[in-house]
N, C-alpha and C positions, 0 to 999 in steps of 0.2 A: 797078132799083141794079144796078149793074156789081158785081160778087164781084170781091174782091182776089184775086191768084195768089199765095199764100205760099210764098218758098220752102223748099225741102228743110229739114227740121229746127228750122223755128219751126214755134211755135204760132199757130192762129188769133188770137188776142187782139191778135198781134203782139209777143208777147215772144217772145225767141230761147231755143232750148231747145239742150241739149250735145249734139255731135255724137255719134252711135251707133258706137262704135267696137268693139265686139264683136268681130265677126266680125274686121275687123283686126289684133286683138289676140290672139286663137286662131289665125291664120294665123301672126303675128307667132312666137308661141310654141312653134308647131308647127315652125316652120323652124330655129328657137335650139336647140327640145331633139333634132332630128334631129342638129346638126352637133355638140353635145355628145356626144351617144353614138357619133358617128362619131369624136373626138378620142379619148373613155375607152376605146375600145375596140381604137382599131387598125383599123377595118375601115369599110366602106361601111354604109349603114342597109341596103342591098339586101339583102347576104350576114349581117350578125347578126342573130340569133335571141335571141330570150330562153328563158332555160331553162325559165320556167315556161309557155310555151307550150305549150296544149291542155292543161295539168293545171288540176285542177279548184280552183274559189276554196275549195271547204273543204280540198282535200288542201295547197293552197297556204299556209293557214293552221296546218296542223299542221307544215310542212317551216320556219314560221319564227316561232320560240317569240317569245315577248312578253318583251322584259328591264323589269323594273321594279325602282325602287332606292327603298329604305327610307331613310327618314330616320337619321340620326343620332343622336338624340335619343333613338332609341325602340329603342335596341341595348343590350342587358345580359345578366346573369346568370341562368340559371331558377334554382329552387328546388332539383331536383335537381344541380345542378353546385357549389350552393354547397355542398350536404351532403356531396357527393361531398368537397371539398376540403377541409370542418372534420374529415372524417374520416380521410381520407390526413395531414394536418396532426398528427393526434393519435394516431395509432398512430407517425408520425414520433417527438414527443414522447415516447413513453411508451420506444421503443426505446432514444432518447438518455439518458431517465434510466437507464435498466435498465444501461447501457453505466459509466455514471459512477460508480451505485451501487457496479457490480462493480470497478472501478478504486480508489475508496475502501477497499473491504474488505480488496482485494489492498495492497495501500499499507499500510492498518492491520496484518494480518496480518505481513507481510515485515519490518516496524518491531518488531512485539513477537518475533518470531524473533530477531532481531536483538538485542534487549536480553537477551532470553535468554542468548545466545552468549557476550555481553560479562559478563555476572554471573557465568555458570559460569567464563570464563577468569580472570576477578577472583578468585573464590574459590580457584581452584586455587593462585592465583600467590601468594595470601594461604598459602596451606597450603606449599608450599614456602619462601618468606620464614621462618614460623614456624621450619622446620625447619633451613633452614642458621643459622639463628642463637641453636640450643638451646645452652645453657653449663651445665656442673657449676659447682653450687652447694657441693656436700659435705653440703647440709643433708636437700636432699629429691632424689629422684630426677630426674634430667633431664627424663627422657620417662617418662611413668606412665599407663598401661592399665590400669582395671578393669573392662572389658566393657562401660561405658557411657560415662564420658567419658577422653578425652586431656587431661592436662595436663601442660604442658612450662614452663621457665622458658627466657627468651631475653633476648637484647639488646636493648634498647631500640632502636627504628628511629634514633631522632636521635642516637643516639652515633656522635662524630666524634672520631678518636685518641684523646687520654688523657682527653679530656672525654668524661663517662659522667652521664647523668640517674639511671642506677640500672638492676636490672632489671625484670621486668615477669612476671608470671602468667598465661600463655594457656592457655586448654580450648576443647577442641572438644568437641560433642555434638549428637547427634538429640534434639529435642523436638518431641512432637505440638504440635498448632494450639495456639497460646498467643500472646497478643498480645507485640506490643515495640511499644516507640519509638524505630525507627530509621527509620522513613519508610518500612519497605519494604510492598508491599501484603499486604493482609489477606489470609489463609488459612485454612482450616482441615486442612489436609496437614502431615504432620509434615515439618521442615523443619531441616534442616543449621544448626548455629547456631555463630559463635566467641565466645570471652566472654575480656575482657582486665582487668586489675589496672591502677590509678597505678602509676608508676617505685617502686621498693623500694630501698631503701639500707641496712637494719638486718634482722636476724636473724628478731628480732619479726614485724616486718612482713611478711617474708617466710613466717612461720607461718600467719600471719592470711588472707593473702590464697589462700596454700594450700588452706586449710579452706575459705573462700568458696568456690573452684573446684570445689571436690567436690561442697559444697550447692546450687551451681548447677547441675551434673552431672545431680545428682539430681531437679531440679526443686522444689526446697523453698523457693528462695530466688528472688527476681528478680533479672537481670544488671546491672541500671541503679541505679544510686544512690551518693549520697555513702560514701567509704569512711572509716571510724573513723581510718585512717592518714594521712589528706587525699588531695584528689582524688576522684576518681569512678570506678566500675567501668563497663565498655560491653559490651553485646552488638548484634550482628547477625545480625539471619536473612539466609543465603545464598539454600539452593537447597531444594525441596521434593523430598524423598526417602524413600522407604520404608524401606530401612535401609543400616547403612553397616557393614562390616569392616575390620578391619587385620593385618594379618601383616607379624612381624618377622624380618628376615634376620640368621640367626647360622650362624657356622659355615660351612655349604655351602647350607642350605635354608632354607626358609620356612618358619615353624610359628607357633602359637599366641604374641601377648606374653604372656600369663599363664603361657606355659611356660616352666621352667628351661632346657631344654636348648639347650644351644650357649654358655649364659652362664659356664661355665667356664671358668677362666682355666688355665695351669698349675700342677699341683698341686690343682686341686680349689677355689682359691679365686674367688670371685667379685671383681674389681678394678675398679677406679672407671673405667676405660678399656672393659671388656668391659659394663657396664651398659647402653650405649649403642648401638644395634643397627648392623650396616650399613648397612640401609635396612629402608623402612618402604613396604610396599605399601597402597594404599586402593583398596577396593572400592566402591561407591555404585552404589546402585539409584536410579536416577532417576523418580520418578513421571510416570505416564502424562500427556499432555497438552500436554508440553513439546516445545520444539522437537528436543532428545535426548531417548530414552529408554531405557531398558535400563541393563545393568552398563557402569559407568565404573570402567576399571583404570588408578591412576596410580603410580609407583614412585617413590622417592625415594632415592640413594645419600647416604650420607653423604661430606661434600667432603673429610676429612682421610684417607677408607679409601686404604690403600697395598695394592697387590695382591702375594700373595706367590709368588715363584718355586718352580717345580716340583722 
């Protein structure tokens, strides 16, 4: 039996085999790689040398670190970072609260001081207005101070021209801590207070109001309530004070209101005009803890006073 000669690249059974192209592929890749390296390096393969020539494989592995990518889903904050962030936010919140609390306290204190100053100005303004409106009646002393309460007769504040609702009896005194119904802040310290009667048009009304003012100054009666002559008496607490003093200016000097020095007119007779002093000096000792403390001096000069020529 004659043997058939199979062509190269086919099997013995007659079926065709794939051509063996591994050698040709390697040769082609070698040529393409040399050409690509020549193009990239700008030189010929004969003159270009690799930077890793003569370097051991272990050293080359150390010089070329591996780059790894962490999946985005695995990124986050650690527990230590979260605790540090919470601590910092807590400190910022605490500092902010202290700053706001300090601002609130400062605003409250400033408003309180401003209210106290306004109350003081209103009290001194009422004091001057009462003295400016003092009138002589011929029945009682227009300005009387017994060492505890100052009583006076004054025109009504609503008097306009010839229309007058009547006179009023006004009293000023210092009272120890007592309850009042004027809406003023409650306190146990002594306060400077003012009392006034309803309008008066008759002599008997004037006498009774004058006596009620004296009783109120001694603390034996309350300052508010219905008057037997109609209307109602009223009192108001003005300022917390430790003490108060009065001085009258008569002649050429300031003296005790209870003294008769300077009251005599020509011939030693006390006249109606000489009963009213030329000036009144008020000395208030303000209680501690207010916007203003210490002694406060306020002088009042009679509006009708005329200076004498030398």
